[in-house]
TIRO-735667 format. One line per 2 residues: their letters; for each residue x, y, z of N, C-alpha, C. Coordinates in pm, whole numbers, plus 50000, padded with zeros to 5 digits. Layout:
<sites>
a	X/Y/Z/X/Y/Z/X/Y/Z | ...
</sites>
This chain:
<sites>
mq	67709/59718/74587/67564/59673/74491/67638/59585/74399 | 67520/59461/74405/67582/59318/74325/67567/59291/74217
sk	67711/59247/74155/67723/59237/74006/67636/59281/73939 | 67613/59320/73836/67527/59345/73727/67617/59320/73588
li	67533/59216/73483/67624/59234/73343/67504/59374/73285 | 67573/59385/73242/67536/59573/73195/67572/59560/73039
vi	67472/59607/72925/67471/59636/72813/67542/59752/72765 | 67623/59825/72711/67595/59977/72706/67596/60018/72537
ai	67498/60072/72511/67554/60116/72368/67535/60256/72385 | 67661/60300/72305/67723/60428/72242/67738/60467/72142
gg	67681/60617/72110/67690/60642/71994/67806/60703/71897 | 67833/60646/71797/67910/60718/71673/67964/60869/71680
ns	67831/60913/71683/67878/61057/71734/67965/61093/71839 | 67883/60980/71932/68005/61052/72107/68149/61016/72079
li	68160/60949/71955/68302/60933/71925/68400/61067/71814 | 68301/61169/71809/68353/61313/71718/68312/61404/71799
ed	68411/61480/71874/68371/61556/71965/68352/61695/71890 | 68445/61696/71774/68424/61834/71732/68430/61801/71558
pk	68346/61835/71518/68276/61787/71406/68406/61855/71269 | 68463/61958/71308/68568/62028/71228/68729/61952/71267
nv	68709/61862/71356/68875/61851/71369/68852/61662/71406 | 68792/61588/71287/68816/61491/71248/68886/61398/71225
ti	69027/61361/71352/69076/61265/71295/69115/61140/71397 | 69186/61025/71343/69161/60922/71408/69284/60942/71605
es	69322/61061/71546/69393/61075/71698/69237/61127/71800 | 69140/61254/71743/69029/61309/71798/68965/61177/71827
qy	68926/61063/71768/68847/60993/71749/68855/60906/71897 | 68975/60843/71894/69068/60795/71982/69084/60860/72177
ea	69070/60995/72134/69100/61070/72315/68928/61014/72336 | 68835/61045/72189/68673/61040/72261/68605/60899/72318
ar	68667/60849/72203/68660/60658/72301/68733/60616/72431 | 68842/60698/72434/68908/60699/72620/68844/60793/72735
kt	68803/60890/72691/68706/60980/72756/68569/60834/72800 | 68518/60772/72736/68431/60705/72755/68432/60593/72835
aa	68539/60564/72774/68608/60392/72822/68643/60477/72966 | 68712/60527/73015/68714/60594/73120/68612/60561/73270
hi	68516/60561/73216/68357/60591/73266/68329/60415/73245 | 68356/60353/73142/68296/60211/73170/68412/60157/73266
ar	68556/60188/73277/68662/60076/73393/68590/60093/73509 | 68548/60187/73548/68496/60261/73621/68407/60148/73718
li	68306/60117/73572/68189/60006/73636/68253/59881/73634 | 68353/59838/73546/68425/59735/73569/68517/59713/73680
ka	68564/59844/73744/68598/59829/73899/68486/59806/73942 | 68420/59799/73995/68285/59808/74045/68277/59681/74054
gh	68315/59547/73968/68267/59453/73979/68169/59369/73870 | 68117/59475/73776/68013/59465/73691/68124/59377/73498
rv	67956/59308/73482/68069/59253/73341/67988/59339/73252 | 68050/59332/73162/67984/59468/73058/68045/59421/72907
vi	67892/59431/72843/67915/59448/72670/67875/59583/72656 | 67942/59631/72554/67961/59769/72439/67910/59729/72322
ah	67787/59825/72250/67759/59795/72140/67756/59959/72105 | 67845/59995/71996/67853/60108/71958/67796/60178/71767
gn	67744/60263/71748/67723/60312/71658/67833/60359/71547 | 67776/60401/71451/67905/60416/71349/67883/60484/71205
gp	67720/60541/71224/67697/60630/71113/67816/60747/71086 | 67862/60812/71142/67960/60940/71057/68070/60830/71015
qv	68155/60741/71084/68242/60631/71069/68246/60618/70894 | 68106/60532/70912/68065/60487/70720/68067/60583/70685
gf	68009/60671/70694/68039/60799/70574/68132/60878/70609 | 68253/60835/70634/68360/60862/70572/68437/60733/70497
vl	68397/60626/70523/68424/60519/70412/68394/60517/70263 | 68260/60534/70254/68180/60584/70160/68266/60672/70111
lr	68268/60776/70137/68383/60933/70092/68480/60876/70062 | 68536/60782/70147/68691/60784/70053/68680/60660/69953
ae	68550/60599/69917/68558/60509/69798/68480/60586/69728 | 68432/60684/69718/68380/60749/69609/68485/60924/69528
ys	68587/60909/69666/68740/61002/69598/68861/60900/69524 | 68827/60737/69547/68909/60660/69455/68821/60549/69354
rp	68711/60589/69358/68646/60549/69184/68692/60501/69095 | 68791/60598/69023/68825/60551/68871/68933/60417/68943
il	68985/60434/69089/69130/60364/69080/69100/60229/69157 | 68919/60211/69213/68945/60145/69357/68862/60055/69265
hs	68791/59928/69387/68693/59830/69350/68590/59980/69458 | 68485/59907/69427/68375/60021/69548/68383/59950/69696
vp	68299/59971/69785/68303/59884/69920/68152/59886/69932 | 68078/59776/69930/67969/59721/69989/67947/59766/70106
ld	67805/59842/70167/67788/59892/70250/67793/59789/70391 | 67747/59645/70396/67744/59528/70444/67919/59527/70521
vc	67984/59544/70352/68164/59486/70436/68195/59672/70461 | 68147/59813/70476/68154/59893/70555/68155/59889/70702
va	68019/59816/70750/68007/59853/70856/68095/59726/70912 | 68151/59650/70875/68245/59537/70921/68362/59619/70917
dt	68424/59695/70838/68535/59777/70846/68533/59875/70973 | 68378/59928/70975/68427/60043/71111/68342/59957/71210
qg	68344/59820/71218/68358/59754/71370/68477/59714/71399 | 68576/59674/71301/68678/59643/71380/68823/59780/71395
si	68761/59916/71306/68829/60018/71327/68799/60079/71496 | 68666/60076/71519/68603/60158/71620/68649/60041/71762
gy	68611/59930/71754/68637/59819/71836/68794/59814/71868 | 68919/59818/71809/69028/59866/71821/69051/59950/71913
ql	69023/60080/71877/69033/60188/71941/68941/60186/72093 | 68840/60136/72145/68785/60074/72225/68825/60027/72329
qm	68882/59869/72233/68930/59752/72316/69106/59857/72407 | 69164/59946/72272/69308/60010/72373/69239/60105/72445
al	69160/60161/72419/69146/60276/72549/69065/60185/72685 | 69000/60089/72657/68949/60014/72768/69080/60003/72868
kn	69147/59879/72789/69254/59799/72815/69382/59960/72918 | 69421/60034/72856/69525/60123/72900/69419/60213/73015
el	69275/60254/73032/69230/60316/73092/69207/60197/73242 | 69218/60049/73210/69213/59957/73348/69313/59991/73379
aa	69427/59951/73318/69540/59945/73356/69565/60054/73464 | 69550/60178/73421/69567/60301/73478/69456/60274/73654
lr	69363/60188/73661/69306/60184/73775/69380/60072/73878 | 69487/59980/73776/69573/59888/73849/69483/59766/73800
in	69415/59737/73708/69339/59628/73687/69368/59568/73538 | 69501/59461/73577/69540/59469/73432/69528/59289/73358
dt	69443/59224/73454/69407/59105/73395/69289/59060/73388 | 69162/59255/73301/69061/59187/73265/69099/59192/73145
qv	69051/59119/73054/69016/59151/72882/68951/59216/72820 | 68964/59256/72735/68846/59278/72583/68880/59209/72467
at	68745/59233/72402/68767/59118/72280/68655/59248/72175 | 68649/59289/72074/68549/59278/71972/68536/59137/71858
vv	68373/59150/71835/68322/59054/71790/68305/59100/71674 | 68311/59032/71546/68278/59137/71477/68150/59034/71368
tq	68022/59152/71425/67901/59064/71433/67784/59086/71335 | 67758/58960/71309/67659/58951/71168/67497/58978/71225
ve	67403/59011/71179/67298/59079/71215/67179/59027/71151 | 67097/58948/71131/67012/58847/71055/66868/58956/71072
vs	66827/58988/70924/66712/59093/70893/66630/58964/70823 | 66542/59031/70777/66471/58991/70680/66404/59027/70519
dd	66477/58951/70417/66396/59036/70284/66282/59076/70287 | 66202/59042/70401/66093/59067/70372/66013/59164/70407
dp	66138/59258/70485/66122/59366/70559/66013/59484/70513 | 65984/59540/70527/65914/59670/70441/65990/59801/70399
sf	66084/59833/70499/66203/59931/70449/66271/59871/70315 | 66288/59716/70262/66345/59710/70147/66319/59781/70066
gk	66174/59770/70056/66071/59840/69942/66072/59965/69945 | 66077/60024/70040/66109/60189/70045/66184/60238/70162
pt	66305/60254/70131/66449/60358/70212/66420/60432/70226 | 66471/60462/70359/66464/60557/70380/66613/60691/70462
kp	66700/60538/70502/66825/60610/70610/66890/60672/70528 | 66875/60760/70510/67014/60881/70447/67177/60813/70458
ig	67219/60825/70396/67365/60770/70376/67460/60844/70324 | 67601/60858/70325/67678/60895/70277/67685/60997/70220
sf	67757/61121/70171/67783/61268/70121/67674/61271/70032 | 67644/61428/70017/67573/61465/69915/67563/61546/69777
ms	67519/61494/69732/67507/61485/69529/67408/61581/69501 | 67463/61660/69342/67358/61715/69272/67289/61641/69245
ae	67156/61683/69187/67031/61617/69127/67091/61540/68978 | 67184/61569/68917/67269/61481/68795/67339/61403/68859
ea	67420/61426/68969/67503/61293/68982/67368/61194/69074 | 67292/61264/69179/67195/61144/69161/67126/61059/69108
ek	67104/61099/69004/67050/61082/68883/67124/60933/68773 | 67235/61009/68789/67319/60886/68714/67345/60801/68830
rs	67391/60800/68929/67424/60713/69073/67291/60622/69036 | 67163/60665/69044/67063/60570/69028/67052/60491/68900
re	67133/60578/68762/67089/60482/68655/67231/60415/68646 | 67321/60373/68686/67478/60296/68651/67435/60257/68782
dg	67440/60282/68898/67451/60193/69033/67319/60105/69118 | 67204/60170/69067/67094/60147/69116/67061/60203/69288
wv	67124/60289/69250/67101/60354/69413/66953/60433/69388 | 66901/60461/69511/66777/60469/69568/66831/60629/69591
ct	66822/60748/69564/66833/60881/69607/66767/60980/69631 | 66759/61094/69695/66612/61142/69785/66687/61293/69789
ed	66583/61429/69753/66661/61478/69798/66625/61577/69962 | 66709/61583/70039/66713/61628/70164/66747/61781/70246
ag	66636/61792/70261/66595/61922/70330/66679/62032/70246 | 66672/62042/70135/66703/62166/70058/66854/62203/70047
rg	66937/62051/70080/67050/62081/70120/67137/61993/69976 | 67056/61970/69904/67163/61851/69784/67037/61706/69808
yr	67089/61602/69723/67057/61472/69723/67167/61379/69791 | 67035/61242/69827/67147/61176/69947/67103/61009/69909
rv	67190/60941/69883/67118/60832/69914/67095/60774/70026 | 66948/60660/69979/66890/60615/70096/66896/60491/70071
va	66885/60428/70186/66909/60274/70203/66833/60191/70291 | 66788/60078/70328/66714/60049/70376/66806/59999/70561
sp	66640/60055/70672/66684/59998/70754/66621/59875/70843 | 66605/59772/70804/66563/59653/70880/66571/59631/71007
kp	66429/59605/71039/66442/59549/71254/66547/59392/71230 | 66637/59450/71331/66716/59316/71324/66649/59203/71420
ka	66664/59117/71342/66570/58987/71371/66659/58890/71508 | 66785/58856/71487/66854/58788/71561/67030/58831/71558
iv	67124/58810/71667/67259/58838/71675/67282/58659/71607 | 67382/58715/71510/67452/58549/71432/67566/58534/71563
ei	67639/58596/71614/67740/58544/71705/67701/58554/71867 | 67570/58551/71904/67527/58598/72023/67574/58449/72122
dt	67601/58339/72093/67665/58256/72139/67808/58276/72232 | 67868/58321/72110/68000/58382/72099/68014/58491/72201
vr	67931/58574/72233/67947/58705/72285/67905/58637/72430 | 67831/58547/72436/67798/58503/72552/67904/58404/72653
al	68012/58340/72527/68123/58253/72631/68209/58339/72686 | 68199/58457/72590/68302/58529/72616/68254/58624/72797
vd	68162/58640/72772/68085/58743/72863/68113/58632/73023 | 68066/58537/72995/68100/58421/73102/68199/58381/73187
nk	68327/58373/73050/68433/58378/73071/68513/58541/73111 | 68409/58658/73215/68507/58778/73267/68523/58819/73140
iv	68517/58846/73021/68573/58920/72936/68497/59018/72845 | 68540/59129/72886/68473/59260/72865/68460/59259/72699
vi	68298/59267/72647/68308/59234/72455/68248/59351/72411 | 68275/59396/72310/68270/59484/72219/68178/59422/72118
aa	68052/59391/72100/67994/59368/71969/67823/59418/71901 | 67805/59384/71773/67706/59472/71726/67744/59585/71675
gg	67870/59596/71659/67890/59790/71642/67807/59781/71494 | 67769/59898/71516/67693/59991/71395/67528/59910/71367
gg	67504/59851/71478/67354/59760/71468/67334/59662/71421 | 67532/59597/71417/67573/59485/71316/67544/59458/71168
ip	67643/59346/71094/67639/59380/70983/67501/59334/70882 | 67408/59356/70863/67330/59327/70813/67314/59165/70679
vv	67260/59074/70719/67275/58963/70690/67129/58894/70662 | 67070/58794/70538/66998/58749/70499/67019/58598/70505
rd	66910/58484/70623/66962/58363/70625/66845/58305/70534 | 66916/58224/70435/66829/58177/70322/66790/58010/70385
ea	66670/57975/70280/66658/57805/70321/66736/57725/70348 | 66826/57758/70303/66975/57589/70370/67036/57657/70433
gm	67019/57775/70552/67067/57837/70637/67231/57932/70573 | 67208/57939/70452/67322/58007/70409/67284/58150/70440
ls	67406/58266/70434/67391/58412/70469/67466/58452/70348 | 67384/58583/70358/67451/58680/70237/67404/58818/70313
gr	67512/58905/70312/67473/59025/70331/67424/59122/70268 | 67373/59222/70325/67273/59323/70270/67309/59436/70272
ea	67270/59541/70141/67340/59684/70125/67195/59763/70234 | 67268/59718/70348/67125/59828/70489/67222/59837/70581
vi	67123/59947/70673/67209/59977/70787/67112/59943/70906 | 67110/59857/71009/67047/59882/71133/67039/59974/71231
dk	66900/59977/71307/66938/60080/71405/66996/60000/71558 | 67123/60075/71542/67218/60020/71643/67164/60006/71790
dl	67032/60107/71823/67005/60102/71963/66888/59985/71957 | 66815/59940/71823/66762/59811/71835/66841/59682/71862
aa	66942/59683/71791/67067/59567/71786/67100/59570/71908 | 67137/59653/71949/67179/59665/72131/67087/59626/72211
al	66964/59634/72232/66838/59608/72297/66830/59447/72200 | 66829/59389/72125/66811/59241/72123/66913/59162/72155
ma	67051/59232/72134/67148/59165/72213/67151/59173/72349 | 67084/59279/72432/67067/59314/72591/66949/59161/72599
ka	66916/59150/72530/66763/59093/72572/66872/58918/72578 | 66863/58899/72442/66923/58732/72460/67015/58715/72561
ln	67118/58846/72582/67189/58796/72724/67119/58785/72879 | 66964/58826/72818/66901/58863/72969/67017/58934/73067
ad	67052/59096/73020/67134/59160/73058/67018/59173/73180 | 67127/59277/73340/67032/59335/73434/67033/59450/73434
lf	67059/59562/73310/67101/59643/73296/67110/59683/73136 | 67027/59772/73048/67053/59814/72919/67111/59950/72929
vi	67201/60027/72913/67217/60143/72910/67243/60215/72739 | 67111/60308/72705/67214/60428/72624/67255/60481/72620
st	67406/60552/72600/67502/60667/72627/67490/60786/72478 | 67401/60872/72528/67361/60977/72441/67458/61127/72491
av	67385/61190/72415/67494/61358/72395/67425/61427/72526 | 67302/61355/72617/67211/61458/72744/67239/61355/72831
ek	67248/61423/72941/67228/61356/73087/67103/61262/73120 | 66981/61363/73131/66875/61301/73142/66777/61301/73003
vf	66674/61206/72977/66558/61275/72896/66508/61415/72927 | 66511/61435/72850/66322/61551/72881/66216/61532/72775
ln	66128/61591/72853/65967/61655/72791/66039/61790/72744 | 65921/61805/72644/65919/61958/72570/66067/61982/72607
wg	66135/61898/72516/66274/61933/72490/66311/62104/72459 | 66360/62190/72490/66404/62283/72371/66328/62366/72392
kp	66186/62403/72494/66120/62475/72512/66170/62540/72673 | 66058/62631/72670/66085/62701/72811/66010/62623/72982
nq	65939/62490/72934/65894/62425/73002/65963/62313/72991 | 66064/62286/72952/66160/62152/72908/66130/62111/73077
ka	66110/61964/73048/66145/61931/73228/66235/61748/73224 | 66309/61768/73247/66408/61623/73296/66322/61508/73358
lg	66349/61344/73355/66313/61305/73366/66422/61249/73416 | 66362/61148/73560/66437/61077/73661/66426/60960/73685
ti	66353/60840/73751/66288/60723/73723/66127/60702/73648 | 66101/60671/73538/65945/60649/73509/65954/60496/73450
ta	65829/60487/73442/65786/60323/73378/65808/60350/73231 | 65764/60198/73197/65770/60189/73040/65612/60254/73014
de	65558/60209/73092/65389/60227/73039/65406/60403/73026 | 65455/60478/73132/65510/60627/73108/65526/60653/73021
aq	65672/60584/72976/65728/60596/72863/65702/60589/72717 | 65576/60509/72695/65494/60494/72632/65413/60572/72563
qy	65363/60637/72705/65284/60793/72699/65360/60895/72646 | 65388/60897/72670/65563/61023/72609/65528/60969/72461
mn	65585/60894/72465/65618/60839/72283/65500/60896/72201 | 65353/60851/72236/65236/60829/72148/65248/61002/72218
eg	65238/61100/72291/65250/61198/72289/65357/61292/72222 | 65390/61235/72180/65530/61325/72019/65630/61408/72095
hf	65674/61365/72212/65766/61425/72314/65883/61399/72239 | 65921/61277/72161/66089/61274/72142/66099/61289/71977
ap	66174/61314/71957/66259/61343/71739/66216/61214/71749 | 66184/61147/71591/66217/61055/71534/66344/61055/71518
gs	66403/61123/71470/66565/61102/71432/66653/61132/71559 | 66629/61087/71657/66791/61119/71779/66703/61047/71937
ml	66613/61117/71997/66596/61007/72113/66479/60914/72121 | 66394/60959/71979/66253/60809/71983/66306/60719/71941
pk	66394/60644/71878/66404/60545/71876/66531/60475/71998 | 66574/60582/72106/66666/60520/72210/66536/60489/72313
vq	66433/60561/72315/66325/60516/72437/66255/60402/72348 | 66238/60431/72275/66187/60278/72213/66258/60149/72209
ai	66360/60119/72192/66457/60027/72223/66488/60028/72424 | 66488/60093/72474/66532/60070/72626/66347/60000/72680
vd	66233/60053/72608/66121/60080/72672/66081/59879/72616 | 66176/59853/72448/66136/59669/72439/66173/59581/72536
fv	66316/59662/72561/66388/59567/72636/66352/59535/72831 | 66278/59678/72818/66241/59667/73015/66139/59574/72946
rs	65998/59593/72865/65885/59492/72911/65942/59348/72851 | 66024/59348/72782/66091/59215/72781/66108/59142/72894
tg	66210/59185/72947/66301/59121/73082/66222/59195/73202 | 66151/59265/73195/66137/59351/73358/66240/59384/73428
nm	66370/59394/73386/66481/59502/73420/66492/59611/73399 | 66595/59666/73450/66580/59826/73418/66630/59854/73293
gl	66580/59975/73246/66651/60058/73115/66709/60224/73155 | 66806/60203/73160/66930/60384/73122/66932/60442/73000
it	66875/60534/73005/66933/60671/72917/67028/60772/72981 | 67145/60805/72957/67258/60909/73014/67339/60943/72945
dp	67453/61009/72932/67565/61061/72861/67692/60987/72928 | 67778/60956/72838/67885/60888/72872/67980/60938/73055
an	67971/61072/73024/67996/61138/73171/67961/61039/73268 | 67808/61006/73263/67712/60961/73371/67680/60845/73405
ly	67774/60740/73319/67768/60605/73313/67778/60563/73417 | 67869/60574/73542/67913/60555/73655/67791/60608/73737
ga	67757/60763/73755/67712/60810/73804/67527/60787/73793 | 67502/60715/73683/67376/60701/73674/67331/60538/73772
ly	67446/60470/73784/67396/60404/73879/67447/60375/74035 | 67521/60474/74057/67554/60499/74226/67525/60688/74253
eg	67496/60771/74180/67419/60888/74243/67306/60911/74124 | 67223/60858/74104/67111/60906/74081/67090/60998/73974
kg	67188/60983/73825/67219/61067/73723/67123/60992/73588 | 67098/61003/73488/67017/60996/73428/66885/60939/73381
tk	66846/60883/73295/66639/60877/73319/66659/60755/73315 | 66582/60612/73454/66573/60564/73433/66454/60480/73401
vv	66449/60384/73282/66307/60326/73313/66270/60159/73375 | 66172/60160/73405/66121/60059/73512/65998/59991/73495
n	66023/59875/73450/65841/59803/73414/65765/59843/73523
</sites>
């Protein structure tokens, strides 16, 4: 197969295999397993850019900040995203270098780019935030945080109250030229982690951060389009996308067109909080570039290219 530029988006949850055993060591081991499959693609001659989620990890940063409130400064959400870009990037860099070394590939470099992603203050989500983050609170605590810190809090499925923030659409990757230069020099790049650090550019061209969370699949799709990637892959918890998921008549999808995927979305086959944004991001990429999109799990990243695994979306 001819060498391809592949953008792979991996979920933050996929770096946590056991929610009851969340340690740095266990997260590294999960990163290593995913890295082993990506290393096989690199060995096959492909250039790779990796984006990753950070939902659980940002939650941990916020929780630590909550516990230390009496003695330490608070951490703004944009800085939380930057923190996790660095820590997850470090783990993926190390894991990839180690897995490449195990394949006797010692001349491939891996770099993490702390990535800002432009959004707009006019995005409607700033007026109606809906993305829950952080830990659960009582009604009293939620009222106090709303009063003292300006948080927007909402009741979450009978389990308590949570802070909700805006999830604006990504407009541009600020460091895209840096990513492109690294890719052109055959360096494996980790970028746009957690959807990128949300920033707004003012009329003078100055950037400033925002308390928001960008959907990492949409940001990864934007980066894949800007790089004109040959293939955009979203790595998730299942090998294939299913219709009628969890029902007796569930059906795995092999290769479908973007129009078919759109029809399935219109029919309500995909859950808004899980598979829907992934299929939306893939369809956006395929329609914009004419290139192929792919959804599969980490174990089948290589198999999806060479063994018919995963769900492929074509124009």
